MIPA-528297 format. One record per residue (C-alpha): residue number from 1; residue in one letter; x, y, z. Coordinates in Angstrom, 1 decimal. Each point is the difference from the previous one (the first is absolute). Layout:
N
+-----+---------+--------+--------+--------+
! num ! residuo !     xx !     yy !     zz !
+-----+---------+--------+--------+--------+
! NUM !       a !      X !      Y !      Z !
...
+-----+---------+--------+--------+--------+
// end
This chain:
263
+-----+---------+--------+--------+--------+
! num ! residuo !     xx !     yy !     zz !
+-----+---------+--------+--------+--------+
!   1 !       m !    0.0 !    0.0 !    0.0 !
!   2 !       l !    2.9 !    2.4 !    0.8 !
!   3 !       a !    1.4 !   -0.7 !   -3.4 !
!   4 !       l !   -3.3 !    0.9 !   -1.7 !
!   5 !       e !   -0.3 !    3.1 !    2.1 !
!   6 !       s !    3.4 !    1.0 !   -1.2 !
!   7 !       r !   -0.7 !   -0.7 !   -3.5 !
!   8 !       l !   -3.3 !    2.1 !    0.2 !
!   9 !       g !    1.5 !    2.7 !    2.1 !
!  10 !       i !   -3.1 !    0.0 !    2.2 !
!  11 !       r !   -0.9 !   -1.7 !    3.4 !
!  12 !       l !   -2.5 !   -2.8 !   -0.4 !
!  13 !       l !   -0.2 !   -1.0 !    3.7 !
!  14 !       s !    0.1 !    2.1 !    3.2 !
!  15 !       r !    2.1 !   -1.7 !    2.6 !
!  16 !       t !    0.2 !    0.3 !    3.7 !
!  17 !       t !    1.5 !   -2.2 !    2.7 !
!  18 !       r !   -3.5 !   -1.4 !    0.7 !
!  19 !       s !   -1.7 !   -0.1 !   -3.4 !
!  20 !       v !    0.1 !    0.2 !   -3.7 !
!  21 !       s !   -2.7 !    1.5 !   -2.1 !
!  22 !       l !   -0.6 !    1.0 !   -3.6 !
!  23 !       t !    0.6 !    3.7 !   -1.1 !
!  24 !       e !   -2.3 !    1.6 !   -2.4 !
!  25 !       a !    2.2 !   -1.0 !   -3.0 !
!  26 !       g !    0.3 !   -3.6 !    1.5 !
!  27 !       t !   -3.8 !   -0.2 !    0.1 !
!  28 !       r !   -0.4 !    1.2 !   -3.6 !
!  29 !       l !    2.6 !   -2.5 !   -1.2 !
!  30 !       l !   -1.7 !   -2.9 !    1.9 !
!  31 !       v !   -3.4 !    1.0 !   -1.3 !
!  32 !       a !    1.5 !   -0.1 !   -3.6 !
!  33 !       i !    1.9 !   -3.3 !    0.2 !
!  34 !       e !   -2.2 !   -2.1 !    2.4 !
!  35 !       p !   -2.3 !   -1.4 !   -2.9 !
!  36 !       h !    3.2 !   -1.2 !   -1.8 !
!  37 !       l !    1.4 !   -1.6 !    3.3 !
!  38 !       t !   -3.3 !   -1.8 !    0.4 !
!  39 !       q !    0.2 !   -1.4 !   -3.6 !
!  40 !       i !    3.6 !   -1.0 !    0.6 !
!  41 !       d !   -1.0 !   -1.8 !    3.2 !
!  42 !       t !   -2.7 !   -1.8 !   -1.9 !
!  43 !       e !    2.2 !   -1.1 !   -2.7 !
!  44 !       l !    2.7 !   -1.3 !    2.4 !
!  45 !       s !   -2.7 !   -2.0 !    1.9 !
!  46 !       l !   -1.0 !   -1.5 !   -3.4 !
!  47 !       l !    3.4 !   -1.2 !   -0.7 !
!  48 !       t !   -0.6 !   -2.6 !    2.8 !
!  49 !       e !   -2.0 !   -1.8 !   -2.6 !
!  50 !       l !    3.3 !   -1.3 !   -1.3 !
!  51 !       r !    0.6 !   -1.9 !    3.2 !
!  52 !       d !   -1.0 !   -3.7 !    0.5 !
!  53 !       t !   -2.2 !    0.8 !    3.1 !
!  54 !       p !   -2.2 !    3.1 !    0.8 !
!  55 !       a !    1.7 !    2.8 !    1.7 !
!  56 !       g !   -0.6 !    3.7 !    0.8 !
!  57 !       r !   -2.1 !    2.1 !    2.4 !
!  58 !       v !   -3.8 !   -0.1 !    0.0 !
!  59 !       r !   -1.7 !    2.9 !    2.0 !
!  60 !       i !   -3.7 !   -0.5 !    1.0 !
!  61 !       s !   -2.2 !    2.5 !    2.0 !
!  62 !       a !   -2.7 !   -1.5 !    2.4 !
!  63 !       t !   -1.4 !    0.4 !    3.4 !
!  64 !       d !    1.6 !   -2.0 !    2.8 !
!  65 !       y !   -2.9 !   -2.4 !    0.2 !
!  66 !       v !    0.4 !   -0.8 !   -3.7 !
!  67 !       i !    3.8 !   -0.4 !    0.2 !
!  68 !       n !   -0.3 !   -2.3 !    3.2 !
!  69 !       n !   -3.1 !   -2.0 !   -0.9 !
!  70 !       v !   -0.3 !   -0.1 !   -3.8 !
!  71 !       l !    3.4 !    0.8 !   -1.7 !
!  72 !       w !    2.7 !   -1.4 !    2.2 !
!  73 !       p !   -1.5 !   -3.5 !    0.5 !
!  74 !       k !    0.0 !   -0.3 !   -3.9 !
!  75 !       l !    3.3 !    1.7 !   -0.4 !
!  76 !       a !    2.1 !   -1.6 !    2.6 !
!  77 !       p !    0.6 !   -3.3 !   -2.0 !
!  78 !       l !    1.1 !    2.2 !   -2.9 !
!  79 !       a !    2.5 !    1.8 !    2.1 !
!  80 !       r !    1.6 !   -3.2 !    1.0 !
!  81 !       i !    0.1 !   -1.5 !   -3.4 !
!  82 !       y !    1.3 !    3.1 !   -1.6 !
!  83 !       p !    2.5 !    1.8 !    2.3 !
!  84 !       d !    0.9 !    2.5 !   -2.7 !
!  85 !       i !   -3.4 !    1.5 !    0.0 !
!  86 !       e !   -0.2 !    2.9 !    2.4 !
!  87 !       l !   -3.5 !    0.6 !    1.3 !
!  88 !       e !   -0.9 !    3.5 !    1.3 !
!  89 !       l !   -3.4 !    0.0 !    1.6 !
!  90 !       s !   -1.0 !    3.4 !    1.2 !
!  91 !       v !   -2.8 !    0.7 !    2.6 !
!  92 !       d !   -2.3 !    2.6 !   -1.4 !
!  93 !       y !   -3.8 !    0.7 !    0.7 !
!  94 !       g !   -0.1 !    2.9 !   -2.5 !
!  95 !       l !   -1.0 !    0.1 !   -3.7 !
!  96 !       t !    3.6 !    0.3 !   -1.0 !
!  97 !       d !    0.8 !    0.6 !   -3.7 !
!  98 !       i !    2.2 !   -3.1 !   -0.5 !
!  99 !       v !    1.4 !    1.3 !   -3.3 !
! 100 !       e !    1.1 !    3.4 !    1.5 !
! 101 !       h !    1.5 !   -1.8 !    3.0 !
! 102 !       q !    1.7 !   -2.7 !   -2.1 !
! 103 !       y !   -1.8 !   -3.1 !    1.3 !
! 104 !       d !   -0.4 !   -3.0 !   -2.1 !
! 105 !       a !   -3.4 !   -0.7 !    1.3 !
! 106 !       g !   -2.5 !    0.7 !    2.7 !
! 107 !       v !   -3.0 !   -1.6 !    1.7 !
! 108 !       r !   -3.5 !    1.6 !    0.4 !
! 109 !       t !   -3.6 !   -1.1 !    0.0 !
! 110 !       g !   -1.7 !   -0.1 !   -3.4 !
! 111 !       d !   -1.7 !    3.3 !    0.2 !
! 112 !       q !    3.3 !    1.8 !    0.6 !
! 113 !       v !    1.9 !   -1.3 !   -2.9 !
! 114 !       a !    0.4 !    2.4 !   -2.9 !
! 115 !       k !   -1.4 !   -1.2 !   -3.3 !
! 116 !       d !    3.3 !    0.5 !   -1.9 !
! 117 !       m !    1.6 !   -2.6 !    2.3 !
! 118 !       i !    0.3 !   -3.7 !   -0.5 !
! 119 !       a !   -1.8 !   -1.6 !    3.1 !
! 120 !       v !    0.5 !   -3.7 !    1.2 !
! 121 !       l !   -2.4 !   -1.3 !    2.7 !
! 122 !       l !    2.0 !   -1.2 !    3.0 !
! 123 !       t !   -2.9 !   -1.1 !    2.2 !
! 124 !       g !   -3.8 !    0.3 !   -0.3 !
! 125 !       d !   -1.1 !   -2.0 !    3.0 !
! 126 !       r !    1.2 !    2.3 !    2.9 !
! 127 !       r !   -2.6 !    2.1 !    1.9 !
! 128 !       l !    0.0 !    2.9 !    2.5 !
! 129 !       a !   -1.5 !   -0.7 !    3.4 !
! 130 !       v !   -1.6 !    2.2 !    2.5 !
! 131 !       v !    1.4 !   -1.1 !    3.6 !
! 132 !       a !   -0.2 !    1.0 !    3.6 !
! 133 !       s !    1.2 !   -1.7 !    3.2 !
! 134 !       p !   -2.5 !   -1.5 !    2.5 !
! 135 !       e !    1.2 !    2.4 !    2.6 !
! 136 !       y !   -0.8 !    3.0 !   -2.2 !
! 137 !       l !   -3.4 !   -1.2 !   -0.8 !
! 138 !       q !   -1.1 !   -0.5 !    3.7 !
! 139 !       g !   -2.8 !    2.4 !    0.6 !
! 140 !       r !   -0.1 !    1.2 !   -3.6 !
! 141 !       p !   -2.6 !   -0.9 !   -2.6 !
! 142 !       i !    1.1 !   -2.5 !   -2.8 !
! 143 !       p !   -0.1 !    1.7 !   -3.4 !
! 144 !       a !   -2.9 !   -1.4 !   -2.1 !
! 145 !       e !    0.4 !    2.2 !   -3.1 !
! 146 !       p !    3.0 !    2.1 !   -1.3 !
! 147 !       g !   -1.5 !    3.2 !    1.1 !
! 148 !       d !    0.1 !   -1.3 !    3.7 !
! 149 !       l !    3.9 !    0.4 !   -0.2 !
! 150 !       i !   -0.5 !    3.7 !    0.5 !
! 151 !       q !   -1.0 !   -0.7 !    3.6 !
! 152 !       h !    3.4 !   -1.6 !    0.7 !
! 153 !       r !    3.5 !    1.1 !    0.5 !
! 154 !       c !    1.9 !   -1.4 !   -3.1 !
! 155 !       l !    3.6 !   -0.2 !   -1.1 !
! 156 !       n !    0.8 !    1.8 !   -3.1 !
! 157 !       l !    2.7 !    0.1 !   -2.8 !
! 158 !       r !    1.3 !    3.2 !   -1.3 !
! 159 !       l !    0.8 !    0.1 !   -3.7 !
! 160 !       p !    3.2 !    1.7 !   -0.7 !
! 161 !       t !   -0.8 !    1.1 !   -3.6 !
! 162 !       y !   -3.0 !    2.2 !    1.0 !
! 163 !       g !    0.6 !    0.1 !    3.9 !
! 164 !       s !   -3.7 !   -1.1 !    0.6 !
! 165 !       l !   -1.2 !   -2.9 !    1.9 !
! 166 !       a !   -0.8 !   -3.1 !   -2.0 !
! 167 !       p !   -3.8 !   -0.6 !   -0.3 !
! 168 !       w !   -1.4 !   -3.3 !    1.0 !
! 169 !       e !   -1.7 !   -1.5 !   -3.1 !
! 170 !       l !   -2.1 !   -3.1 !    1.0 !
! 171 !       e !   -1.9 !   -2.1 !   -2.5 !
! 172 !       k !   -3.0 !   -2.4 !    0.1 !
! 173 !       d !   -1.6 !   -1.6 !   -3.0 !
! 174 !       g !    1.4 !    2.6 !   -2.4 !
! 175 !       k !   -0.9 !    2.9 !    2.2 !
! 176 !       i !    2.9 !    2.2 !    1.0 !
! 177 !       v !   -0.4 !    2.2 !    3.1 !
! 178 !       t !    2.8 !    2.7 !    1.0 !
! 179 !       v !    0.2 !    0.8 !    3.6 !
! 180 !       r !    2.3 !    2.7 !    1.4 !
! 181 !       v !    0.4 !   -1.0 !    3.6 !
! 182 !       g !    1.1 !    2.0 !    3.0 !
! 183 !       g !    3.5 !   -0.7 !    1.2 !
! 184 !       a !    1.4 !   -1.5 !    3.3 !
! 185 !       a !    3.4 !    0.0 !   -1.7 !
! 186 !       v !    1.6 !    0.6 !   -3.5 !
! 187 !       f !    2.9 !   -1.9 !   -1.3 !
! 188 !       n !    1.9 !   -0.2 !   -3.4 !
! 189 !       s !    0.3 !   -3.8 !    0.0 !
! 190 !       v !   -2.6 !   -2.8 !    0.4 !
! 191 !       y !    2.0 !   -1.9 !    2.5 !
! 192 !       p !   -0.3 !    2.5 !    2.9 !
! 193 !       v !   -3.7 !    0.1 !   -0.9 !
! 194 !       l !   -0.2 !   -3.7 !    0.8 !
! 195 !       q !    1.9 !    0.4 !    3.2 !
! 196 !       a !   -2.1 !    2.9 !    1.1 !
! 197 !       a !   -3.1 !   -2.2 !   -0.6 !
! 198 !       i !    1.5 !   -2.8 !    2.1 !
! 199 !       d !    0.7 !    2.5 !    2.7 !
! 200 !       a !   -3.6 !    1.0 !    0.2 !
! 201 !       v !    0.5 !    3.5 !   -1.2 !
! 202 !       g !   -2.6 !   -0.2 !   -2.8 !
! 203 !       v !   -1.4 !   -1.6 !   -2.9 !
! 204 !       g !    2.4 !   -0.8 !   -2.9 !
! 205 !       f !   -0.3 !   -0.7 !   -3.7 !
! 206 !       v !    2.8 !   -2.4 !   -1.0 !
! 207 !       p !    0.7 !   -2.8 !   -2.5 !
! 208 !       l !   -1.8 !   -3.2 !    1.1 !
! 209 !       d !    3.3 !   -2.2 !   -0.2 !
! 210 !       l !    1.5 !    2.2 !    2.7 !
! 211 !       a !   -3.1 !   -0.2 !    2.1 !
! 212 !       q !   -0.8 !   -3.6 !   -0.3 !
! 213 !       p !    2.5 !   -1.3 !    2.5 !
! 214 !       h !   -1.4 !    2.4 !    2.7 !
! 215 !       f !   -3.5 !   -1.2 !   -0.9 !
! 216 !       d !    1.1 !   -3.6 !    0.7 !
! 217 !       s !    1.6 !    0.9 !    3.3 !
! 218 !       g !   -2.9 !    2.2 !    1.1 !
! 219 !       t !    2.0 !    3.2 !    0.3 !
! 220 !       l !   -2.2 !    1.7 !   -2.7 !
! 221 !       v !   -3.5 !   -0.4 !   -1.1 !
! 222 !       p !   -1.3 !    0.5 !   -3.6 !
! 223 !       l !   -2.4 !    2.6 !   -0.7 !
! 224 !       l !   -2.3 !    0.6 !   -3.0 !
! 225 !       p !    1.3 !   -3.1 !   -1.7 !
! 226 !       d !   -2.7 !    0.1 !   -2.7 !
! 227 !       w !    1.5 !    3.5 !   -1.0 !
! 228 !       w !    3.7 !   -0.9 !   -0.4 !
! 229 !       p !    1.3 !    1.1 !   -3.5 !
! 230 !       m !    2.3 !   -1.8 !   -2.0 !
! 231 !       l !    3.6 !    1.1 !   -0.4 !
! 232 !       p !    1.2 !   -0.7 !   -3.6 !
! 233 !       l !    3.7 !    0.9 !   -0.2 !
! 234 !       y !    1.7 !    0.7 !   -3.3 !
! 235 !       l !    3.7 !    0.2 !   -0.9 !
! 236 !       y !    0.2 !    2.9 !   -2.7 !
! 237 !       y !    2.9 !    1.3 !   -2.1 !
! 238 !       p !    0.4 !    2.0 !   -3.1 !
! 239 !       h !    0.3 !   -1.3 !   -3.6 !
! 240 !       r !    3.6 !   -0.5 !   -0.9 !
! 241 !       r !    1.7 !   -0.8 !   -3.4 !
! 242 !       q !    2.4 !   -2.2 !    1.9 !
! 243 !       t !   -0.2 !   -1.7 !    3.6 !
! 244 !       s !    3.0 !   -0.8 !    2.0 !
! 245 !       s !    0.6 !   -3.7 !    0.9 !
! 246 !       a !   -0.3 !    0.7 !    3.7 !
! 247 !       f !   -3.4 !    1.6 !   -0.4 !
! 248 !       a !   -1.2 !   -2.7 !   -2.3 !
! 249 !       a !    1.1 !   -2.6 !    2.5 !
! 250 !       v !   -2.0 !    1.9 !    2.9 !
! 251 !       l !   -3.0 !    0.3 !   -2.2 !
! 252 !       d !    0.0 !   -3.7 !   -0.9 !
! 253 !       a !    0.4 !   -1.0 !    3.7 !
! 254 !       l !   -3.0 !    2.3 !    1.0 !
! 255 !       k !   -2.1 !   -1.3 !   -2.9 !
! 256 !       a !    0.8 !   -3.7 !    0.8 !
! 257 !       a !   -0.7 !    0.4 !    3.8 !
! 258 !       t !   -3.3 !    1.8 !   -0.9 !
! 259 !       d !   -1.0 !   -2.8 !   -2.4 !
! 260 !       e !    0.9 !   -2.7 !    2.8 !
! 261 !       g !   -2.1 !    1.9 !    2.6 !
! 262 !       s !   -3.0 !    0.1 !   -2.4 !
! 263 !       a !    0.2 !   -3.7 !   -1.1 !
+-----+---------+--------+--------+--------+
// end
């Protein structure tokens, strides 16, 4: 960098003993060359096609629940078989632009996937469940309809993209009811929502597979089971003229695991 600054006769970086930052000239240069750097990185990744085994980095954006319970169980065997594939799974509850942030793919529910993306169904049999602990329900009315949830202390998720609380969308026989519930607590991950429900703080709305062990043990009680909506999750990614060997292997592994799960 010093050689480049000497050649140009202008400072590109502002340096102190504690930090390094871009100058105005450095920022202008980065904006100008960044698209070319991205293209170079893509082409270098594609050179791994010449290898006998898949290799390279694959970056996927998803929620912590999806990474832990959907992606990783399917990708762990792949990681053992192909040690030259580097998996980067980033926790994200926002509607991140995967192209802008240079992710290879993301995971969302079907209604959140842009129409210009390729979408692959990962799981269509999961549900969201309304839950509470027996201790919380003592002396409180059991909800009979979605609207009854307004009378309860509920545990909310805040969506980072818009900064708002996620509405509870319940469904029965094709009828969808959206309820905006009052909050006993607000989190940015589903796991503390589950724990707060176990701790009798309020009513939670969580993936059924997370709640089921607690139903079995009696630490949680299912509420409004006829209204639990499906949670179809899709891996989505942009159209590409070429696909790296690493991403192709990841895609094949996820598709194969999905097919086995639906067989």
